[in-house]
N, C-alpha and C positions, 0 to 999 in steps of 0.2 A: 676566571678571576671574579671577585665580587664586584657588582655594579652598585655604585652609590645611588641612594634614592633621594628624590626631591619631593617636598610637600607642595602640592598644587593648591592654589586659591583661585577660584574662578567665580566671577560675579556677572550676571546677565539679566535681561528682562524676562519676566515670567512667560511672556508670549513666545520666547525663543527656547524655552526649557525643553520641550519635546524634541525639537530638531537637534539641539546640542547633545542631548542624551543619546539620541539615535546615532549621531556621528561618533560619539565617544565609544558607544558599544561596538560600532563597526570597526574602529581601529584597535580595540582591545588593549589599551595602554594605561588606563586609569583605574586604580582601586579606590572606590569611593569610601570616605570615612563618615561614619554616622555623626550628625551634628544636631538635627532637629528631632522633635517628637512626631510620631506618625499621626496624621489627621484621621478623623473618622472615615472620610471618603477614601483615603488611601488604604486604610485598613480593610474597608469593605471591598475595594477593588482587588487587593491582594488575596483576601479570603475567597473571592469568587474564582480567581485564577487557580488557587490551590485546589479548590473543589473540582474545577475543570480538569486539572492535571490528574487528580485522584480518579475521576471517572474514566479518563482515557486509559490510565494504567490498568484499571480494573477490567475494562472491556478488552484491552490488548491481551491480558492474561486469559480471559475467558475464550478468546478466539484463537489462542495459540495452538490448541489441538486441531483446529480446523484449517489453519493456514498452511500453505505449501512449505515443505521442509526446505530450510535454507542451509547451504553448506557453511560449516564453520570458517571456511577460508574465503567466503564471499565478502567483498569489500562493502563498506557502507555507501549508501547512495549519496550523491551530491545534489543539493537543491538550493535554489535562491530563496530569499526571504518571502518573495511573492508566492512561490510554489508552496512553501510551508504554510503560509496564511490560507491559501486555497485548500490545502489538505486539512487544516484545522476545521474549516467550515464543513467540509465533507465528513470529517471524522465525528463531528457532533451528531450528525444524522445517523451514522453507523452505530455510534454508541447507544443512542436512544433505541434503535431497533434491536441491538444486541441485548440490552438490559431487559427489554420486554420479552424477547424470546427466551432468555435464560430464566427469567422469572416464571414464564409459562412452562418451560421444561421442568423446572424444579417442582412446580405445583403438580404437573402430570405424573412425574416419577413418584411423588409422595402419595398420590391417589392410587397409583398402580401397586405400590408397596403395601398400602393399606388393604387393597382388595385381595392381593395375594395372601396376606396374613389371614384375612377372613376365610378365604378358600381353604387354607391349610387347617384352620380350626374346624371347618365343616366337613373335611374329607372323611373323618371317622364316622360321620353320621349319614353317609350316603344312603344307607339302607332304611333310614327312618322315613316312613311314608306319611307322617302327620305334618300338618302345617306348624311351623315353629311358634306362631302367635297363639296357637291353641294350647301349647304346653305351658299352662299357668294354673295356679291353685283355683279350685272350685269350692262350692259350699260344702261339699262332702269329702273331697280328696285333695291331696297335694302331689306335686310332681317335683322330682329332683333329677337334674341332668348333670353329668360330670365325667371325669376321667379317673380310672382306677388302675392300679398296678395288676399285672396278671396274677401275681401271687395272692391277691386278696379277692379275686373274683368268686371263688367258692364260698368264702365267708360272706360276701355280699349277697349271693344267691340264697344263702341259708337264713337270712334275716326273716323272722316270722312276721306275718301280717303285711307283707310287702310283695309287690310284683316287680320283678327286675328283668329288663331286656338288655342284652349285651350286643353292642355293634362293633364296628371296626376300630383300627388303631394299630400302631406298631409297638412301641415300648409300653404304652398304656392303652386300655380299651375304653371306648365310650359306653356309658350306661344310662338307662332311663329307669327310674324307680318311681312307682306309684303306690300310695297307701292311703287309707282312710284318715281323716283328720283326727279321729279319736285315737288312732294308733301312732300318730306322728311323733309324739314325744319319745316313745320307746324305740321306734325305728331310727329316728335321728340320733338318739343316744348310742345305739349300736353302730350306726354308720360312722360316727366320730372316732370310733376305735380303729377304723381302717384308714389306709393311706390313699386319699382321693382328693381331687380338685373339682370344686363345683364350677359348672359352666353356665353362662347366661346367654340367651339369644335375643337380647333386647334390641329392638329396632328392625329385626328381620321378619319377613313375612313369606309364607309359602314353605314348601319342603326344603330340606338341605340341598337336594339335587337341583331344585328350581333356582335356588340362590346361587349355587355354583355355576350353573349354566348362564344365568344373568350376569354374574361377575366376569365370567370368561369372555362374554361378548363385549362387556364394558372395557375390559383390559385390552382387547383386540383393537377397539376403536381408539383408545388412548395411545396405544403403541403406534397406530397409524398416524395419529397427530404428532407423536414424538418424531417419527421418521420425517414428516414434513418439516418440522422445526429444525431437525438435524441438517436437512438439505439447505434450508434457508441460512443456517449458521455456516455451512460450508461455503455458500456464496459470499457471505460477509467475510469469511476467513480470507478470501482472495483479496479483500480490501484492507487487511490488517496493516499493511505498510502505510496506508494513509493515516491510520490511528497513531502509529509510531512517529510519523512526521508531524502530526498534530501535537503530540507530546512535546516535541522539540520546539514547536512554535510557541506553545504556552510557556515552556521553560524559559525561552528567550524573553518573552514579555514579562514573566514573573520576576526574572532577575533585574530587568530594567525598572519595574515598579518598586521593587525593594530598594534599589539604589536611589530612586527619586524620593523615597520616604526618608532617606538619610540627609536630605538637603535642608538648609536653613532658608525659610521663605518668608517674604512679606507679601503684601497685595500686588506689588509691581516688580519685585526683584527676588532672585534666588541666589544663594551662595553655595558653592560646592567646594569641599575640601577632600583631597585625595592624595594617594601616593603614585608617583610616576618615576620610571627609570630615568636616570640622568642622561642616558643616551637617546631618549625618546621625547625629550621636552619639545623639540622643534616639530615633531610629528603631531603632538597634541595641539600646539599653537596653530599649525596649518589647518588641522581639522576644525578647530573652533572658529577660526577666521573664515573658513569656507561657508559657514552658515550665519555668522554674526560678526560684523565689523566693530560693534560697540562693546562687545564682551571684554571684561577685565580679566587678564590672566597673569598670575605671578607665581614664581617658583622660589622656594626657600629651602635651606638645609634643615634637617630634622632638629627639633629642640633637644636639649640635653636629657630631658626626662622621657623622650619618645623613643620607641623601638619600632623602626620601620620594617617592612617585609624584607626577606632575604632573597636576592636575585643574583644568579651567577651567569657568566657568559664564557663559553669555551668554543674552540674550533670544532669542525664537523667530526673529526676523529675522536676527540675527547668527550664531546657532549653526551653521547649515549651513556657513558659511565656515571652521569649525574643521577640516573635512576638507581644505581647501586648506593651512592652516597645518600640519596633521599630516603632510602629504606631505613637507614640508621637515624638520620636527622639532617635537616637543612643547617648550613653553617650560620652562626650568629652574624648579624649585620656588620659587626666590627671585627670579625674573626678571619679565618683563612678558608679559602675554597680548596677543599682537599681533593677534589676530583682529578685534576691533572697530576697531582702528586701520587695518588694511590693507583691510578689506572694502569701504569706499566707493571706494577707488582701484581695487580689482580689478573691482568692478561697472562703474565708468566706463571703464576701459581696455579691458575685453572688448567693451563696446558700441561704443566708437569703432573698435576693430579690425575687427569684423564689419560694423558700420555700415550695415545694410540692414533696412528695416522689414519686408519680406516674410520675410527669413531669421529675424529676431527673433520674428515671429509664429509661424512654423513651428517654431522651437526651443521656444517656450513650449508650443505645442499638443502636440508629440511628448512632451516631458518630463512634461507634465501627464497625458497618457494613461498613460504608464508608471507614474506615481505612483499613479493611481487603480486601474489593473488589477493591477500587480505588488505594490502596497502594501509597498514595501521598508522596511527598518529599518536603523539603524546608519549606517555610513559611506556606504554606497551611497545611502541615502535622502537624506543630506546633500548628496551630489554632484548628485543629481537636482534638489534644491531650488536649489542654486547655479546650475545650468544654466537653471532657470526664471527666476531673478533676472537672469541674464546675457541671456536672451532678451528680458526686459523692457527691459534697458539697450540692447540692440541695436535694439529696436523704437523706443525714444525717440530714440536717436542717428540712426536712419535718417531721421526726420522732418527733422532739421537738415542731413542730407546729401542729402535729396531723392531717395531711391532705394527702389524696391520690386522686389525680385528683378532688379535691374539696369536697371529701367525708370524714367525720370525722371518725377517727379510731374506736371510740366507736360504731359508726353506722355499721361499717363493721364487727366488731368482737362481737357485742352485749354485750359490757362491759360498765362499769360505771367508767370513769375517771381512767382507769388502766394505760394508757400510761403517762409517765412523761413529760407532756407538760410544757415547760419553759414559753412560752407565745403564745398567739393567737392574731395576729394583729387585727382581727375583733372584739375581745372581750376585750382583755387587751391592748387597744390602747396606753394609757399613759405609761404603763410598756414597751411596745415595743419601743415607742419613746425614753424613757430614755436609754434603752439598745443601741439604734442606736447612740444617742448622746455620750454615754460612750465610745463606740467603736471609734467614731470619735475623741474624745479627746485623746485616746490612740494612734490612728493613727497619729495625728498631733504631739503629744509629741515625738513619736518615730522618726518622720522626723526631728524634731529639735535636738534630741540627736545624730542622724546620722551625721548631719551637724557639731555638736560640736566635735564629735570624729574625723571627717575629718579635721577640723581646728587644733585640737591638734596634729594630725599626721603631719600636715604641719607647726607646731610650731607657730600657731596663737592662743595662749592660751587666749589672751584678747578677740579676736573675739568670741571664744567658750563660754566664761563666760558672756560677756556683750551683745552679740547678740542672743545667743541661750539658754543657761542655765537660763538666767534671765527671759525669757518668760516661760520656764518650771516651774520655781519657782512661778511666778506670777499666772499662770493659775491653777496649782495644788494647790497653796495656797488658791485661791478663792474657789475651790471645797471642800477642806478639811474644811475650815472655815464655809462654808454654809451647809455641809452635815454631818460632823463628830463632834458631840457636845462634845465628850470626849477629843478630841485633837484639838479643834478649835484654841487654842492658838498657836499650832505649825503651823496651817494653816495661822494664822494671821502673824506670824513671816516670813514665806515663802513669803507671799504676799508682805509684806513691804520690804523685802530684794530684791525681784524681781523689785519692783517699784524703789527702790534706785539705783540699778544697771543700770536700763534703763534710768532714769532721769539724772544721773550724768556721765554715761559713754557711752551711745548710740551715743552722738554727740562728741566723743573724737577726731575726726579728726580735729575739729575746735580748734584753739589755743586760741581764745578769750573766757574766762570763761563764760561770759554772753551768747554769741552765742552758746557755748557748752550746757549750761543749757536749752536754748530755744529749741535747737535741740533734747535734751533728752525728754523734755516735749512733743514736737511734735511727737516723736517716740512712746511715751506712748499712743498716740491716736490710734496707730495700734491695740489696744485691740479690737476695733470694727471690724477690719478685721478678727481677730480670732473668734469672735462671729459669723460672717457671715460664716466662714469656718465650724464651728461646726454645724450651722443650715443646712448646705448643706447635712449633713448625714441623714436628715429626708427623703431624697429620698429613703433610704433603706426601711424605714417604708412604704412609699407611694407605692413602687413597690410590696412589700410583701403583702400589703393590696389589691391592685388592682388585682394582679394575683390570689389571693385566692378568692376574690369576683366574678371575672369573671368565675372562674371554678365552683363555687356554682351556679351561674345564669345559666350556660350552662347545669348543671345537672338538674336544675328545669325545664328548657325548654324541655329537653329530657323526663323527667317524665310526663310532661303535654302532650307531643305528644303520649307517650305510653298509657296513660289513655284515651286520646281523641279517638284514633283509636281502641285500645283494641286488645286482643288476641295476637297470634303469630306475625301477621303483625305489630302490634303496637310495639312489643318488637324489631323486626328486624329493623323497621324504626328508633326507638330510638337509637339503637346501631350504625347504619350507620351515623346518624346525629351527635351523640356525638363523634364518632371517628374523623370525619372531623372537628367538632367544636373544640375539644380539641387539635387536631394537629395544627390547625391555631392559637389557643391561645398559645400553646407552642412555636411556631415559633415567634410570635410577642413579647411575654413576654421574651423569651430568648434573642432576639435581644436587647430589652430595657435593660435587666439586663447586657448584655455584654457591651453596650455603657456606662451605668451609673456607673457600677463598674470601668470601665476604666477612666471615668471622675473624679471620686474621687481620683484616683491615679495621674492623670495628673495635676489637678488643685490644690487640697488640699495637697497632699502628696509630689509630685515632686517639688512643689513650695518652699518647705522648705529646700531642699538640692541639688536637681538634677541639674547638669550642662549639658545641651544638646548641640547639634551642631556637634556631631561626624559624620564622613563620613564613608560610607560602604566600607568594604574591598572587592575588586573585583579582585581576582586572575585570571590569565590566566587559563582557564580550558575548560571543555566541557559543556558550558551553553546552553543546548538545550531546545526546547519548546515542541516538539512532541514525543520525545523518550528519553529513558535513555541509556547512553553509558556504555557498559560493558568493563572494562579494560582487 
C-alpha cells in the first residue's frame, strides 16, 4: 500500500546542526528539501570532497588489475563509520603512492616505446660503420640517407656522379648516397623520380650499432624499474579494499554536506524542510530529541501544489515484487500500489512460461545460493527473491505439464499417465492457448475492476460504471453468450447493457447529444484494442512451448552423442554437454520469461488502472557502494 508522506519542518540552533544531521543520516528517514543557497564555504567543501572521491575512484580503477580476484558471490564487507573514517585516512596515502607510481610507469613505458622505435629505425643501418653525426653536408659534398623500395634499387645505383651504398631492411632497403655539391641538383632531380623516404639521424652520435647497444641497455634498465614499480603496485593492490571503503566514507560525508547546503540558515539558527514517511514521524522526533531538547519539530500534510515522493509498504512476501513494479515506474503519490495486485499474476505467468520442474528447481537453488553467499540488499536482493518465487512457480507448473528438464514424468518413473497433467503445450496446443486467453481475460477484467473501485473511492461513480464496469459487462457478456449455452441469454443481456452504457455515456463530457452519441460509438471501437490485448497472452503459450521443445531437443542431442561414442566415455560426454546446454537454455528462457511476464503487467494490466510518475524517496542516509555500514 502507499504510505502518506508528511512535510517536516525542523528548526534548531546552528551549534547543534552537525549533531542533528549526523543523527538524521543515521536513521535514514528524512529526504531534505532544498531551501537556501549554497554558501562559498559549503561549495568549497563539497568540491573538495568531490575531488577526493574522484581521486579514490581513479586509484581504485588503477589498482584493480593488481588486487586479488574477488568472487562475484562474495558479500560486501560490513564496517562501522569509525572504520570507514580510518580507511579514508589510509586510502589517501595509498592514492598518493598509486598516482606517483602510475605516473612514473607511464613515463617509463613512453621512454621505452620511443627507444624501441629508434632501434627499429636503426636496424637497417647496422652495417654502417661511420658515426651518424659525421653524415652531414661538407664544403664539397652532400650526404643523403633514406629508405627505398627494392624495385628502385637498380635505378638508384645507376644515378651518375653519385656513390650509393645499400644496407639492410625488409620491405625497403637503407641507402647512403654521396655526391659532389656541383652535381647535387642533377642527382637530387633523378632521386625524386624514385620512391624513397629520406631519413634523418638528428641528435644521434656514434655508429648505428653503438646507438642500438646503448638503447638496449637503457631499455633493460627501464624495464627493471618497471618491474620494481609493478611489484610496488601489487603490494598496494592488496590494500585496494581500503580505497573502496574510503570511497564510501567520502560518499557519506558528501551526501551530508549536500543536505546541509539545502538548509536555510541565519547566524544562530538553521531550518530544515524535508519529507518523512507518516509511519516514521515518531522515529524522527526521537532522533532529534536525543541530541537536542530545544529543537522545534513539526509535521504537516503536503500542500495542494506539492508532489511528495512515492513510498509503498508491503509484507515480506509481496515486497520483492516492488522491484518489478519500479522497473516500469513508481506509483503516483495519490495513485494505487500495483505490486500486491500484479504479483500473483506475475508469479503464475512466469511459471507457466518456463513450465519445467527441473528448471524451476535449478532456478530456486541457484538464486538461493546467491542469496546466502552474496547476501545482497536493496533492489538486487528483491530481484533474487522474485526469481526464487518464480522458480517455485515453475516447479509447481512443471508438475501439471509433466516435464523435468524436457523428460516426461512417465518416462522417468516408468508409469502410464499417472501424473495429473492439466495440459501439455506440445500436445494439447489449443487447450493451452484457451487457458492462456482465459487467464488474460481474468487479468484484464481484474484491472478494470481495480480502476472502478479506485474511482468509487474517489466518488467518481459515473466513471466507474461507464468507463470500467461497462467494458467488464460487454466482454464477459460476449464470453458467456458464446460459450455457455444454458445461460446465453444472461450473456446477451450483459453484452447489450455494456454496449448501451458505452454508446450513451462514454462521451458524456460533451454537452451536444449528437456529439455525445458519436463519441460513444467511437469509444465502442475500442473493443478491437481489448481483442489485441487478449491475443497478447498467447506469448505465455509460445514461451511454454519453446522452452519445452528446446529442452526435448537438447536431450535428443545428448542421447545421440552417447550412442555415437558409446560406453562410459559417451555417457560422461553426454552429461557434460547436457549440463552446459540446459544451463544455457535455463538462462535464456528465464530471461525471456522474466521480460514477457513483466510486459504483460506493464502494457495490458497497468494500462487499465495504474497511474505512474511517482518519484523515489531518497532519505539522507548511508548510501554506500562497496560496504555496508554497521550502526
